[in-house]
C-alpha positions as CSV (number, residue, x, y, z in Angstrom):
1,M,9.5,-65.7,25.0
2,W,8.5,-68.6,22.7
3,R,6.5,-69.1,19.5
4,R,6.0,-72.1,17.2
5,N,7.6,-72.3,13.8
6,R,6.0,-73.8,10.6
7,R,6.8,-77.4,11.8
8,G,5.1,-76.8,15.2
9,D,8.4,-76.8,17.2
10,R,8.8,-74.1,19.8
11,Q,11.3,-71.2,18.7
12,S,12.9,-68.5,20.8
13,A,12.2,-64.9,19.7
14,Q,15.8,-64.3,19.7
15,D,16.2,-67.0,17.1
16,A,13.7,-65.2,14.7
17,P,15.3,-63.9,11.5
18,A,16.4,-60.3,11.6
19,P,14.7,-57.7,9.3
20,S,16.2,-57.4,5.9
21,T,18.4,-54.4,4.9
22,A,15.6,-53.2,2.7
23,V,13.1,-53.1,5.5
24,R,15.5,-51.3,7.9
25,L,16.2,-48.8,5.0
26,A,12.5,-48.3,4.4
27,G,11.8,-47.6,8.1
28,T,14.6,-45.0,8.3
29,V,13.3,-43.3,5.2
30,A,9.8,-43.3,6.6
31,I,11.1,-41.7,9.8
32,I,12.9,-38.8,7.8
33,L,10.0,-38.4,5.3
34,A,7.2,-38.2,7.8
35,P,8.0,-34.7,9.2
36,I,8.8,-33.4,5.8
37,M,5.4,-34.7,4.5
38,M,3.6,-33.1,7.4
39,L,5.4,-29.7,6.7
40,A,4.6,-30.1,3.0
41,L,0.9,-30.8,3.9
42,G,0.9,-27.8,6.2
43,E,2.3,-25.6,3.4
44,L,-0.4,-26.8,0.9
45,V,-3.2,-26.2,3.4
46,L,-2.1,-22.7,4.2
47,R,-1.7,-21.9,0.4
48,A,-5.2,-23.2,-0.2
49,T,-6.7,-21.0,2.5
50,G,-4.9,-17.9,1.4
51,K,-4.8,-16.5,4.7
52,Y,-1.2,-15.5,4.7
53,R,-1.1,-14.1,1.1
54,T,0.2,-10.5,0.6
55,Y,-1.8,-7.9,-1.1
56,S,-0.1,-8.5,-4.5
57,E,-0.7,-12.2,-4.3
58,R,-4.5,-11.7,-3.5
59,K,-4.6,-9.7,-6.6
60,G,-3.2,-12.6,-8.7
61,F,0.4,-11.3,-9.0
62,E,3.7,-12.6,-7.6
63,Y,5.0,-11.7,-4.2
64,A,6.1,-8.0,-4.2
65,S,8.8,-7.1,-1.7
66,P,8.3,-3.8,0.2
67,Y,12.2,-3.8,0.3
68,Q,13.0,-3.7,-3.3
69,G,15.3,-0.8,-4.5
70,E,14.3,2.1,-6.7
71,T,15.9,3.8,-9.7
72,N,14.2,7.2,-9.7
73,W,13.3,10.0,-7.2
74,F,9.7,9.3,-7.6
75,L,7.2,6.7,-9.0
76,R,5.3,6.9,-12.1
77,K,3.8,4.6,-14.7
78,A,4.9,4.0,-18.4
79,L,4.4,7.1,-20.4
80,N,1.3,7.2,-22.7
81,S,0.4,3.7,-21.7
82,V,-3.0,2.0,-21.8
83,T,-3.6,-0.9,-19.1
84,E,-6.8,-2.9,-18.6
85,V,-7.5,-3.7,-15.0
86,N,-9.5,-6.9,-14.5
87,D,-10.3,-7.6,-11.0
88,S,-12.8,-10.0,-9.5
89,E,-14.9,-6.9,-8.3
90,F,-14.3,-4.2,-11.0
91,R,-12.8,-3.7,-14.4
92,H,-11.6,-0.4,-15.9
93,S,-8.8,1.1,-18.0
94,M,-5.8,2.8,-16.7
95,N,-4.4,5.5,-19.3
96,T,-1.4,7.6,-18.7
97,N,-0.3,11.0,-20.1
98,S,3.3,11.8,-21.5
99,L,4.5,12.3,-17.8
100,G,3.3,8.8,-16.7
101,F,0.3,9.9,-14.7
102,R,-3.3,8.8,-15.0
103,D,-4.8,11.9,-16.5
104,A,-5.1,13.8,-19.8
105,E,-2.3,16.0,-21.0
106,W,-1.6,19.2,-19.0
107,P,-0.7,22.3,-20.9
108,L,2.3,23.9,-19.3
109,E,1.0,27.5,-19.9
110,K,-1.7,28.5,-17.4
111,A,-4.7,30.4,-18.8
112,P,-5.4,33.9,-17.1
113,N,-8.7,32.6,-15.5
114,E,-7.4,29.1,-14.8
115,F,-7.7,27.6,-11.3
116,R,-5.3,24.7,-11.0
117,V,-5.4,22.0,-8.2
118,L,-2.7,19.3,-7.8
119,V,-3.6,16.1,-5.9
120,L,-0.6,14.1,-4.6
121,G,-1.0,10.6,-3.1
122,D,-1.0,6.8,-3.8
123,S,-3.3,4.5,-5.5
124,F,-6.4,6.1,-3.7
125,I,-5.7,9.3,-5.6
126,E,-4.7,7.5,-8.8
127,G,-8.1,6.0,-8.5
128,Y,-7.6,2.2,-8.5
129,G,-11.0,0.5,-8.6
130,A,-12.8,3.3,-10.7
131,E,-12.9,4.5,-14.3
132,A,-10.9,7.7,-15.0
133,D,-13.9,10.1,-14.6
134,Q,-14.8,8.5,-11.3
135,T,-11.5,9.1,-9.5
136,M,-11.2,11.5,-6.5
137,P,-9.4,14.2,-8.6
138,A,-12.0,13.9,-11.5
139,E,-14.9,14.2,-9.1
140,L,-13.2,17.1,-7.4
141,G,-12.8,18.8,-10.7
142,K,-16.6,18.5,-11.5
143,L,-17.6,19.9,-8.1
144,L,-15.1,22.9,-8.3
145,S,-16.3,23.7,-11.9
146,Q,-19.9,23.8,-10.6
147,A,-18.9,26.0,-7.7
148,M,-16.6,28.4,-9.7
149,P,-18.5,29.0,-13.0
150,G,-16.3,32.0,-13.9
151,R,-13.1,30.0,-13.7
152,Q,-11.5,27.4,-15.9
153,V,-10.8,24.6,-13.4
154,R,-8.1,22.0,-13.9
155,V,-7.5,19.3,-11.3
156,M,-4.3,17.4,-12.0
157,N,-4.2,13.7,-10.9
158,G,-0.7,13.3,-9.4
159,G,-1.5,10.0,-7.7
160,I,0.6,6.9,-8.3
161,A,0.0,3.4,-6.9
162,G,2.7,2.4,-4.3
163,S,3.9,5.9,-3.8
164,D,4.5,7.6,-0.5
165,P,4.8,11.4,0.5
166,V,8.5,11.3,-0.1
167,H,7.9,10.3,-3.7
168,N,5.2,13.0,-4.0
169,F,7.5,15.6,-2.6
170,H,10.1,14.8,-5.4
171,A,7.4,14.6,-8.0
172,L,6.3,18.1,-6.8
173,T,9.6,19.7,-7.0
174,R,10.9,18.1,-10.2
175,V,7.7,18.1,-12.3
176,F,4.6,19.8,-10.9
177,L,5.9,23.2,-9.7
178,S,6.4,24.3,-13.3
179,Y,2.6,23.8,-13.8
180,K,2.0,26.5,-11.2
181,P,-0.8,25.0,-9.1
182,D,-3.0,27.3,-7.0
183,V,-3.8,24.4,-4.5
184,V,-1.7,21.3,-3.8
185,I,-3.5,18.5,-1.9
186,Q,-1.2,16.0,-0.3
187,A,-3.3,12.9,0.7
188,V,-1.8,10.6,3.3
189,N,-2.9,7.4,4.9
190,S,-1.6,4.7,7.2
191,T,0.1,2.7,4.4
192,D,2.4,5.8,3.9
193,L,3.8,5.3,7.4
194,F,4.7,1.5,6.6
195,D,6.2,2.7,3.2
196,I,8.4,5.2,4.9
197,M,9.4,2.4,7.5
198,T,10.6,0.1,4.8
199,R,12.0,2.7,2.3
200,G,13.5,5.4,4.6
201,G,13.1,9.1,4.8
202,I,13.8,12.1,2.6
203,D,17.4,11.1,2.4
204,R,16.8,7.6,1.1
205,Y,18.3,8.3,-2.4
206,D,21.8,8.8,-3.5
207,A,22.9,11.7,-5.8
208,N,21.3,10.0,-8.8
209,G,18.0,9.3,-7.3
210,H,18.7,5.6,-6.7
211,R,17.9,3.6,-3.6
212,P,19.5,0.1,-3.1
213,A,17.3,-2.9,-1.9
214,N,17.3,-3.6,1.8
215,H,15.9,-7.1,2.1
216,P,15.9,-8.6,5.5
217,A,17.6,-12.1,5.5
218,I,14.3,-13.9,6.5
219,E,12.5,-12.5,3.6
220,R,13.9,-15.2,1.2
221,W,11.9,-17.8,3.2
222,F,9.0,-15.5,3.9
223,R,8.7,-15.1,0.1
224,V,8.3,-18.8,-0.8
225,S,6.8,-20.4,2.3
226,H,3.3,-19.7,3.7
227,L,4.2,-22.0,6.7
228,V,7.2,-19.6,7.6
229,R,4.9,-16.7,7.4
230,A,2.4,-18.4,9.7
231,V,5.2,-19.1,12.2
232,L,6.5,-15.6,12.1
233,I,3.1,-13.9,12.3
234,R,1.3,-16.2,14.8
235,V,4.2,-17.3,17.0
236,F,6.7,-14.5,16.9
237,R,4.0,-11.8,16.2
238,Y,5.7,-10.4,13.1
239,N,3.7,-8.4,10.6
240,H,3.7,-8.7,6.8
241,F,6.7,-6.2,6.8
242,L,8.7,-8.7,8.8
243,M,8.8,-6.4,11.8
244,S,8.2,-7.4,15.4
245,R,5.9,-5.4,17.5
246,A,8.7,-3.7,19.3
247,T,10.4,-2.7,16.0
248,T,7.1,-1.6,14.4
249,A,6.4,0.7,17.3
250,E,9.9,2.2,17.2
251,K,9.9,2.6,13.4
252,M,6.5,4.1,13.5
253,K,7.6,6.9,15.5
254,V,10.5,7.6,13.1
255,A,8.1,7.3,10.1
256,R,5.7,9.8,11.6
257,Q,8.5,12.3,12.1
258,V,9.5,11.8,8.6
259,L,6.0,12.5,7.5
260,C,6.0,15.7,9.4
261,D,9.3,16.8,7.9
262,V,8.1,16.1,4.4
263,I,5.0,18.2,5.0
264,K,7.1,21.0,6.4
265,L,9.2,20.9,3.3
266,Q,6.1,21.1,1.1
267,G,4.8,24.0,3.3
268,D,8.0,25.8,2.6
269,L,7.6,25.3,-1.0
270,S,4.0,26.6,-0.9
271,G,5.2,30.0,0.7
272,R,7.9,30.4,-1.9
273,N,5.6,29.3,-5.0
274,D,2.3,30.9,-3.9
275,F,0.1,27.9,-3.6
276,R,-2.3,26.5,-0.7
277,L,-1.1,23.3,0.8
278,I,-3.8,21.1,2.1
279,V,-3.0,17.8,3.8
280,I,-5.9,15.5,3.9
281,V,-5.8,12.2,6.1
282,Q,-7.7,9.4,4.5
283,P,-9.0,6.4,6.2
284,M,-8.4,2.8,4.9
285,D,-11.0,0.0,5.0
286,G,-11.6,-1.2,8.6
287,E,-10.2,1.9,10.1
288,L,-13.4,4.0,10.3
289,G,-14.9,4.4,13.7
290,K,-11.7,3.5,15.5
291,S,-10.4,5.6,18.4
292,P,-7.8,6.8,18.4
293,T,-7.5,6.9,14.6
294,P,-4.4,5.4,13.1
295,M,-3.2,8.9,12.0
296,A,-4.2,10.7,15.3
297,G,-1.7,13.4,16.3
298,L,-0.5,14.2,12.9
299,E,-2.1,17.8,13.0
300,S,0.2,18.6,15.9
301,C,3.2,18.9,13.5
302,I,1.4,20.8,10.9
303,A,2.7,24.3,10.4
304,P,0.4,27.3,10.6
305,N,0.6,27.8,6.6
306,V,-0.6,24.3,6.0
307,E,-4.2,23.5,6.1
308,Y,-5.3,20.1,7.4
309,A,-8.5,17.9,7.0
310,D,-9.0,14.6,8.7
311,L,-11.6,12.5,6.9
312,F,-11.8,10.3,9.9
313,L,-13.5,13.1,11.8
314,E,-15.4,14.7,9.0
315,L,-17.0,11.7,7.5
316,P,-20.6,11.8,8.9
317,L,-21.5,8.9,11.0
318,A,-24.5,8.1,8.7
319,E,-21.9,7.5,5.8
320,L,-19.9,4.9,7.7
321,D,-22.3,2.0,6.7
322,R,-22.3,2.9,3.0
323,N,-20.5,0.9,0.3
324,L,-17.4,3.1,0.4
325,F,-14.8,0.4,-0.1
326,W,-14.5,-2.6,-2.3
327,K,-15.0,-5.7,0.0
328,L,-12.0,-7.7,-1.2
329,D,-9.7,-5.2,-2.8
330,G,-10.0,-2.5,-0.1
331,H,-9.9,0.7,-2.3
332,F,-12.6,3.0,-2.5
333,T,-15.6,2.3,-4.8
334,P,-16.8,5.1,-7.0
335,T,-19.2,6.1,-4.2
336,G,-16.2,6.4,-1.8
337,Y,-14.2,8.5,-4.2
338,R,-17.1,10.9,-4.8
339,L,-17.5,11.4,-1.0
340,Y,-13.9,11.8,-0.7
341,A,-14.1,14.6,-3.5
342,Q,-17.0,16.3,-1.8
343,L,-15.0,16.7,1.5
344,A,-11.9,17.9,-0.4
345,A,-14.0,20.5,-2.3
346,K,-15.6,21.6,0.9
347,K,-12.1,22.3,2.3
348,I,-11.0,24.2,-0.8
349,L,-14.1,26.3,-1.2
350,A,-14.2,27.2,2.5
351,V,-11.2,29.6,2.1
352,H,-11.2,30.2,-1.6
């Protein structure tokens, strides 16, 4: 192959000057940086879409690991605290009593004509997304007071965001039994199963009530990279708890058994401490109308002395289209909490 030089003479391509060292180095750097830049661009795009954000990140907080350790037998908030919740969909205060629960102070001594109800559960019982007088326990107290005019009704809000029935069991035995409730409601939902899957069962604690963290190795990358999340979830079919489908199915069976075991322990306590135990299965946003329901079959492990209510089945079909959940947050709206309380009151009053 020939070409002409500046003087017009023909010159072989082999005689052309070789690229300089700088040019060769620039080419090598470009080859190395190109895939890195593509990965970085993909990371930025995924972060911008927010598709793979966890719940805590969607709420404006940092990534919260479901595998972090614990230092107490049960969860509760700071004692006598006041927190302002400012969400894109709602705003409300979160005040706690001297025990760290979202309620007024509870007198230890029980009045002769007093009827006490304790409601245990997670943030759906604590009442995230509603003012203190709009929570499920607060609405339940209003309904029971109307239906029982001759009694002094006190409904105790024992719900704590992020807790699961194992936490609730320890709170019941270590705090609430001394308040002598007449009825204990244990609210459960599908998030409780995943909590148990990541935290363990009733034996999760050491003798001091501590549980060490058990982070999967891949979580360090899952925490910082949305691109890693996309690959794990879309390609390898992992969920946000870093479990494959097969692992999830296996651990779900174990978690269901743990839940049954906890309810049995609570049922044994009810017999020894003279209170009614009612287990209420509560739907999450997006679960209404599904068949089978995510908690289907739980009633099969309920002991005869434990009452059971499934809101999936008891919610009237006409209610399913109402504004029961906050669209983005997923917790109940005040309307949803009110309906929840109505069904709980119906269950209590049916036997009382």
